[in-house]
C-alpha positions in Angstrom: 9.0 -54.9 36.2 6.2 -52.4 36.1 6.0 -50.0 33.0 7.4 -46.5 33.5 5.3 -45.0 30.7 1.7 -44.2 31.6 -1.2 -42.5 29.8 -1.9 -39.1 31.3 -5.3 -38.5 32.8 -7.7 -36.2 30.9 -7.3 -33.5 33.7 -3.5 -33.5 33.4 -3.6 -33.6 29.6 -5.9 -30.6 29.7 -3.6 -28.6 32.0 -0.7 -29.4 29.7 -2.8 -28.1 26.7 -3.6 -25.1 28.8 0.1 -24.4 29.1 0.3 -24.3 25.3 -2.8 -22.3 24.6 -3.3 -20.1 27.7 -0.1 -18.2 28.5 -1.8 -15.3 30.3 -5.3 -13.7 30.7 -4.8 -12.0 27.3 -4.6 -15.5 25.7 -8.0 -16.3 27.1 -9.4 -13.0 25.8 -8.0 -13.7 22.4 -9.4 -17.2 22.2 -12.8 -16.2 23.4 -13.2 -13.2 21.2 -12.0 -15.3 18.2 -14.7 -17.8 19.0 -17.3 -15.0 19.1 -16.2 -13.8 15.7 -16.3 -17.3 14.3 -19.9 -17.5 15.7 -21.1 -14.6 13.6 -21.0 -11.9 16.3 -21.6 -8.3 15.3 -20.9 -6.9 18.7 -18.4 -8.3 21.3 -18.1 -7.0 24.8 -15.1 -7.9 27.1 -15.0 -7.3 30.8 -11.9 -8.0 32.9 -10.9 -7.4 36.5 -7.4 -7.2 38.0 -5.9 -7.6 34.5 -8.0 -10.7 33.9 -6.6 -12.6 36.9 -9.9 -12.7 38.8 -12.5 -12.2 36.0 -12.8 -12.4 32.2 -16.2 -12.1 30.6 -16.7 -12.2 26.9 -20.3 -11.6 25.6 -21.4 -11.7 22.0 -24.6 -11.5 19.9 -23.6 -14.4 17.6 -25.5 -17.5 16.6 -25.1 -19.3 19.9 -25.2 -23.0 20.5 -27.6 -25.7 21.4 -27.3 -27.7 24.6 -25.6 -30.6 22.9 -23.1 -28.3 21.2 -22.4 -26.4 24.4 -21.4 -29.6 26.2 -19.4 -30.9 23.2 -17.5 -27.6 22.9 -15.8 -28.4 26.3 -14.5 -31.7 25.0 -10.8 -31.8 23.8 -10.4 -31.6 20.0 -14.1 -31.0 19.5 -14.7 -28.4 16.8 -17.2 -27.4 14.2 -14.5 -25.9 11.9 -12.9 -29.0 10.4 -13.9 -32.6 9.9 -11.0 -34.3 8.0 -7.3 -33.4 7.8 -7.7 -32.0 4.3 -9.9 -29.2 5.9 -6.8 -27.7 7.4 -5.7 -26.5 4.0 -7.3 -23.1 3.6 -9.1 -23.1 6.9 -10.6 -19.6 7.2 -11.8 -19.5 10.8 -9.8 -18.4 13.8 -10.4 -21.4 16.1 -10.2 -24.9 14.6 -8.1 -27.0 17.0 -10.8 -27.6 19.5 -8.4 -27.0 22.4 -9.1 -23.6 23.7 -12.3 -24.0 25.7 -11.4 -27.2 27.5 -7.9 -25.9 28.2 -9.2 -22.7 29.7 -11.9 -24.6 31.7 -9.2 -26.9 33.1 -7.4 -24.0 34.9 -10.3 -21.8 36.0 -13.8 -21.6 37.3 -15.5 -21.6 34.0 -19.1 -20.9 32.8 -20.6 -20.7 29.4 -24.1 -19.5 28.8 -25.5 -19.6 25.3 -28.7 -19.6 23.2 -29.2 -20.1 19.5 -32.7 -18.6 19.3 -33.1 -16.0 22.1 -35.6 -18.2 24.0 -34.2 -21.4 25.4 -30.6 -21.4 26.5 -27.9 -23.5 28.3 -25.5 -22.8 31.1 -22.6 -25.1 31.6 -20.3 -24.7 34.7 -16.9 -26.3 35.0 -14.4 -26.0 37.9 -10.8 -27.0 37.2 -11.8 -29.2 34.3 -14.6 -31.0 36.2 -18.1 -30.6 35.0 -20.3 -29.2 37.7 -23.7 -28.3 36.3 -25.6 -28.2 33.0 -28.9 -26.3 33.3 -31.5 -24.5 31.1 -31.7 -20.7 31.2 -33.6 -18.0 29.4 -31.3 -15.5 27.6 -31.0 -13.5 24.4 -29.4 -15.0 21.3 -25.6 -15.3 21.6 -23.0 -16.5 24.0 -21.4 -15.3 27.2 -18.3 -17.0 28.6 -17.1 -16.2 32.2 -13.6 -17.2 33.4 -12.9 -16.7 37.1 -9.8 -17.3 39.1 -7.5 -18.2 36.2 -4.8 -20.7 37.2 -6.4 -21.0 40.7 -5.5 -24.8 40.6 -2.0 -24.3 39.2 -0.4 -21.8 41.6 3.0 -22.2 39.9 1.5 -20.8 36.7 -0.4 -18.1 38.5 2.7 -16.6 40.3 4.3 -16.0 36.9 1.6 -13.6 35.8 2.8 -10.0 35.4 1.6 -6.9 37.2 -2.1 -5.9 36.8 -1.3 -3.0 34.5 0.9 -5.2 32.2 -1.8 -7.9 31.9 -4.5 -5.3 31.2 -2.4 -3.8 28.4 -1.9 -7.2 26.9 -5.7 -7.9 27.0 -6.4 -4.5 25.3 -3.8 -5.3 22.7 -5.5 -8.7 22.0 -8.8 -7.1 21.4 -7.2 -4.3 19.4 -5.7 -6.7 16.9 -9.0 -8.5 16.3 -10.8 -5.2 16.0 -8.4 -4.3 13.1 -9.3 -7.5 11.3 -13.0 -7.0 11.6 -13.9 -3.3 11.3 -17.5 -4.3 10.7 -17.9 -5.6 14.2 -18.3 -3.4 17.3 -15.9 -4.0 20.2 -15.7 -2.9 23.8 -13.4 -3.7 26.7 -14.0 -2.6 30.3 -11.3 -3.0 33.0 -12.3 -2.6 36.6 -15.3 -0.5 35.6 -13.1 1.7 33.2 -13.9 1.6 29.5 -10.5 1.2 27.8 -11.8 0.5 24.3 -15.1 1.2 22.6 -15.4 1.2 18.9 -18.5 0.9 16.7 -18.7 -0.8 13.3 -16.6 1.0 10.6 -17.1 1.0 6.9 -13.4 1.2 6.1 -10.2 -0.2 7.7 -8.7 3.3 8.0 -11.8 4.4 10.0 -11.1 1.6 12.5 -7.5 2.8 12.8 -8.8 6.3 13.4 -11.2 5.0 16.1 -8.5 3.0 17.9 -5.6 5.5 17.8 -7.0 8.8 16.6 -5.9 11.2 13.8 -2.4 11.3 15.2 -1.9 7.9 13.7 -4.5 7.6 11.0 -3.5 10.8 9.2 0.1 9.6 8.9 -0.8 6.5 6.9 -0.7 5.8 3.2 -2.8 3.1 1.5 -1.0 -0.1 0.4 -2.4 -2.2 -2.4 -0.4 -4.4 -4.6 -0.8 -7.9 -6.2 1.8 -10.1 -7.6 1.0 -13.6 -8.7 -1.2 -15.3 -6.1 -0.4 -12.8 -3.3 -2.2 -9.6 -2.7 -1.0 -7.1 0.0 -3.3 -4.4 1.3 -3.3 -2.1 4.3 -1.4 1.0 5.4 2.2 2.2 5.7 3.3 5.2 7.6 4.7 8.2 5.9 8.5 8.2 6.3 8.5 11.7 7.9 6.4 10.3 10.8 8.6 7.2 11.5 10.3 7.3 14.8 12.8 5.1 16.7 10.1 4.1 19.2 6.3 3.7 19.3 6.0 1.7 16.1 2.8 -0.3 15.5 3.6 -3.3 13.3 0.6 -5.6 12.5 0.6 -8.4 10.0 -2.4 -10.5 9.1 -2.5 -13.5 6.8 -5.8 -14.7 5.4 -7.6 -12.6 8.1 -5.6 -14.1 10.9 -3.1 -12.1 13.1 0.4 -13.5 13.0 3.8 -12.7 14.5 6.5 -12.7 11.8 9.5 -10.5 12.3 10.7 -11.3 8.7 7.5 -9.9 7.2 7.9 -6.7 9.3 11.5 -6.5 8.3 10.6 -6.9 4.6 8.1 -4.0 5.0 10.8 -1.8 6.6 13.1 -2.7 3.7 10.5 -0.9 1.5 11.5 2.3 3.3 15.1 2.1 2.2 16.5 5.5 1.5 13.4 7.3 2.9 13.9 7.1 6.6 16.9 7.5 8.9 18.6 4.3 10.2 17.0 3.3 13.5 13.5 4.8 12.7 10.7 2.3 12.7 7.6 3.1 10.7 4.1 1.8 11.6 2.7 -0.8 9.2 -0.7 -2.5 9.0 -0.5 -5.2 6.3 -3.1 -7.8 5.2 -1.8 -10.6 3.1 -4.2 -12.7 1.1 -3.0 -15.8 -0.8 -4.4 -19.3 -1.6 -4.9 -21.6 1.4 -2.4 -24.2 0.0 0.4 -21.6 0.0 0.4 -21.2 3.8 0.2 -23.5 6.7 -1.6 -22.0 9.7 -1.4 -25.2 11.8 2.1 -24.8 13.1 1.6 -23.4 16.6 -1.1 -24.0 19.3 -2.0 -20.3 19.6 -2.1 -20.0 15.8 0.2 -16.9 15.9 2.8 -18.4 13.6 2.4 -19.6 10.0 4.7 -21.3 7.5 4.7 -20.0 3.9 5.4 -22.3 1.0 7.6 -19.6 -0.5 8.6 -17.2 2.2 11.2 -15.3 0.1 8.5 -14.6 -2.5 6.2 -13.3 0.2 8.9 -11.1 1.7 9.8 -9.6 -1.7 6.2 -8.8 -2.6 5.7 -7.2 0.8 8.8 -5.0 0.3 7.6 -4.0 -3.1 4.1 -3.2 -1.9 5.4 -0.8 0.7 7.8 0.8 -1.8 5.0 1.4 -4.3 2.9 3.0 -1.5 5.7 5.5 -0.8 6.3 6.3 -4.5 3.5 8.7 -5.5 3.4 12.3 -4.4 0.4 11.3 -2.2 3.2 10.4 0.2 4.0 14.1 0.6 3.3 15.7 3.9 0.1 17.7 4.1 -0.2 21.0 5.9 -3.9 20.6 6.3 -4.9 19.4 9.8 -7.4 16.7 9.8 -7.0 15.7 6.1 -9.1 12.6 5.5 -6.8 9.7 6.1 -6.2 7.1 3.3 -7.4 9.5 0.6 -4.8 11.2 -1.6 -4.7 14.9 -1.1 -4.0 15.6 -4.7 -7.3 15.9 -6.6 -5.7 15.3 -10.0 -2.4 14.9 -11.7 0.3 17.0 -10.2 2.0 18.9 -13.0 3.8 22.1 -13.8 4.0 23.8 -17.1 7.7 23.6 -17.3 8.1 25.5 -20.6 11.7 26.5 -21.1 13.1 23.5 -19.1 16.7 22.6 -20.2 17.3 20.3 -23.1 18.3 17.6 -20.6 14.6 17.1 -20.0 12.8 17.6 -23.4 9.1 17.8 -23.3 8.4 14.5 -24.9 10.5 12.7 -22.3 8.6 14.0 -19.2 5.9 12.1 -17.5 2.2 13.4 -17.8 2.5 14.8 -14.3 5.3 17.2 -15.3 3.4 18.7 -18.3 0.5 20.3 -16.4 1.9 22.4 -13.6 0.9 26.0 -13.8 3.5 28.7 -13.5 4.9 30.6 -11.8 7.5 28.8 -9.8 8.6 30.9 -6.9 11.7 30.6 -4.7 11.3 32.0 -1.1 13.9 32.4 1.6 16.4 31.1 -1.0 15.4 27.7 0.3 11.8 26.8 -0.8 10.2 26.5 -4.2 6.5 27.1 -4.4 4.1 26.2 -7.2 0.4 25.7 -7.8 -0.7 22.1 -8.2 -4.0 20.8 -9.4 -5.5 20.9 -5.9 -3.5 23.4 -3.9 0.0 24.9 -3.3 3.1 22.7 -3.2 6.2 23.7 -1.4 9.6 22.0 -2.2 12.7 22.1 0.1 15.4 22.6 -2.5 18.1 20.8 -0.6 16.0 17.8 0.4 14.6 17.6 -3.2 18.1 17.7 -4.8 19.4 15.2 -2.2 16.7 12.7 -3.4 17.4 13.3 -7.0 21.2 12.9 -6.6 20.8 9.8 -4.4 18.8 8.0 -7.1 21.2 9.1 -9.8 24.2 8.0 -7.8 22.6 4.6 -7.1 22.3 4.1 -10.9 25.9 5.2 -11.4 27.2 2.8 -8.7 25.4 -0.2 -10.3 26.2 0.9 -13.9 29.2 2.5 -15.7 29.7 5.3 -13.2 29.3 9.0 -13.6 31.0 11.3 -16.2 33.9 13.1 -14.6 35.8 16.2 -15.6 39.6 16.1 -15.6 40.9 19.0 -13.6 43.4 21.4 -15.4 45.0 21.9 -12.0 44.7 18.7 -9.8 43.6 19.3 -6.3 46.1 18.6 -3.5 44.3 17.8 -0.2 45.4 16.6 3.2 43.4 14.1 5.3 43.7 12.5 8.7 44.8 8.9 9.0 41.1 7.6 9.5 40.1 9.6 6.5 42.9 8.1 4.3 41.7 4.7 5.4 38.1 5.6 4.4 39.4 6.7 1.0 41.2 3.4 0.5 38.0 1.5 1.5 35.8 3.5 -0.9 38.2 4.2 -3.7 36.2 2.3 -6.3 33.0 4.0 -5.3 34.6 7.4 -5.2 35.8 6.8 -8.8 32.4 5.7 -9.9 30.9 9.1 -8.8 33.8 10.9 -10.5 36.7 11.3 -8.0 40.0 9.9 -9.2 42.3 10.1 -6.2 46.0 9.2 -6.0 48.2 9.0 -2.9 51.0 11.6 -2.9 53.0 11.7 0.3 52.2 11.3 3.9 48.7 12.5 4.5 48.4 14.3 1.2 46.5 13.0 -1.9 46.1 14.3 -5.4 42.6 14.5 -7.0 42.8 14.3 -10.8 39.1 14.2 -11.7 35.9 15.4 -10.0 32.2 15.0 -10.6 30.1 17.9 -11.8 26.4 17.2 -10.8 25.4 20.9 -11.0 26.9 24.3 -11.7 27.1 25.2 -8.0 29.0 22.1 -7.0 32.0 22.6 -4.9 34.2 19.5 -5.6 36.7 20.2 -2.9 34.3 20.8 -0.1 32.1 17.9 -1.1 35.0 15.5 -1.1 36.3 16.7 2.3 32.9 16.4 3.9 32.1 13.1 2.2 35.4 11.5 3.4 34.9 12.9 6.9 31.4 11.4 7.1 32.6 8.0 5.8 35.5 8.0 8.3 33.3 9.2 11.2 30.4 6.9 10.6 28.0 9.8 10.4 25.7 7.9 8.0 26.1 4.6 10.0 23.2 2.2 10.3 22.6 1.6 6.6 22.5 -2.1 5.9 23.7 -1.7 2.3 27.2 -0.2 1.8 26.3 1.3 -1.7 23.2 3.0 -0.3 25.2 4.4 2.6 27.8 5.8 0.2 25.1 7.2 -2.2 23.2 8.9 0.7 26.4 10.4 2.0 27.4 11.8 -1.3 23.9 13.1 -2.2 23.7 14.9 1.1 27.1 16.6 0.6 26.7 17.3 -3.1 23.2 18.7 -3.1 22.2 22.3 -3.5 22.2 23.9 -0.1 19.5 25.9 1.7 20.1 29.6 1.3 21.4 29.4 -2.3 19.4 31.5 -4.8 18.4 29.6 -7.9 17.6 31.0 -11.3 14.2 30.2 -12.9 15.6 27.5 -15.1 17.5 25.8 -12.2 14.3 25.8 -10.1 12.2 24.3 -12.9 14.8 21.6 -13.7 15.1 20.7 -10.0 11.3 20.3 -9.6 11.2 18.3 -12.9 13.8 15.9 -11.7 12.1 15.5 -8.3 8.7 14.7 -10.0 10.5 12.1 -12.1 12.2 10.4 -9.1 11.2 7.0 -7.9 10.5 8.1 -4.4 10.0 11.9 -4.7 8.3 12.7 -1.4 11.3 12.2 1.0 15.0 12.7 1.2 17.5 10.0 2.4 17.1 11.1 6.1 13.3 10.7 6.1 12.6 14.4 5.9 9.9 15.5 3.4 11.0 17.0 0.2 7.6 18.5 -0.5 4.6 19.6 1.6 1.3 20.7 0.2 -1.5 22.9 1.3 -4.8 21.9 -0.3 -7.0 24.6 -1.9 -9.9 23.8 0.4 -7.7 24.5 3.5 -6.7 27.9 2.0 -10.4 28.7 1.5 -11.2 27.6 5.0 -8.6 29.9 6.5 -9.7 32.8 4.4 -13.4 32.2 5.3 -14.4 31.1 1.8 -15.4 27.6 2.8 
């Protein structure tokens, strides 16, 4: 009986490897550009035609290869990046498996031309995995790889390629991701004689973001920088006010390598809790740096997935990193067009001279920020509070600000002993619909923790014995009616955490409203409480609580600059 198991030929094995490494033209672009970067390139030029189906050319000015290395580079599992298994721990280069070039060459008409010195060079041609020619050439230092007719010998694979526009977008995205990692390198991509990407070297990561997407993205970003234990997280997170349901850019890099990890992106979004509306998706650009032995990069042929030794620790630190980025008043929206991205608009500590603030906030308990603001504090349109900061004019939305303050206070109450409540001399008798009565039953304990003691009376009627008193203008009846209606109708739906949803709903309904005139002491106390909040710049809907107009913008508009 003849054996049924046979060793595959090299050609078939290469085509199987190609199926793992080369999914589409963009995969080829990614692998070739990564090789160029590993080879020390300072400039990488990519040319594609028909989405990369007919032509992909990647040229670089890197260190190039000798004739012997150029031939060996097309052998399976041939690599200069590792020598023993232990080298996989902490490997810092993009390509290390030694599979990409032979896999690509097995499903295309492939040519590599390279020179290590700018004098003698080598050109190697391969068709469908079969070596055709090896010849000497004269060329400048660096390497050019040309891939024609991708999947020409595997028509079943070729017919699954997407439309030209789709494949082109994927190729541009592949180069964009690598351009984010290496702002010091110049990149260009030309598609069918159209330049789709062309960025020069940049001194800072934010400058590269600006070059790729313009001010409309770069100006909305806040710097992220936080270290905990062996993990450092840097990069950028979008201001909550600019987060939208669609159009998010979510990029995660680990040890300088782009990865796909929805859990890391989800952890970053968790850092936005209570600052954006449910359903909004902020853009994040996060670079994670941790020891090589804490992450395994060798878990997927395309190296787009990694395995963390302690994934829960990584996710927690990412969430905290984003939350810290949103905490300072630097997260406040700027009225100045073209404010330099990534640089805090406040030139010094933000503070108000709050002399005369109520005893609830004695001077020795305020943070340094709240002791240096200059009077006066002005209310305009019975809605906005204006004051001078160290670098310009700050404008506070009184409702949004109070909503933020109340939300954080209610969250402390719900996780602690609850809020003080006042017993009503004449209990309130209120009538609710059947769904609203059900909402009261479901949230009875939470309602009591914020100060509402509610007892069923008869039919659809309840009796309210106690009520909260968060501020002198508080309308206990209206707040309870609106709060219960919101809870019953799911108006604040989408919150993952039940306590946060309840706190956000209560804060929205209990806060001072736009159009209410505040006295000087009330205005000062509100600003004081806002500046002491954990996340002062945005309310629970993602709207800004404060915007600022830098002094230099005022001077520019009045012709003084």
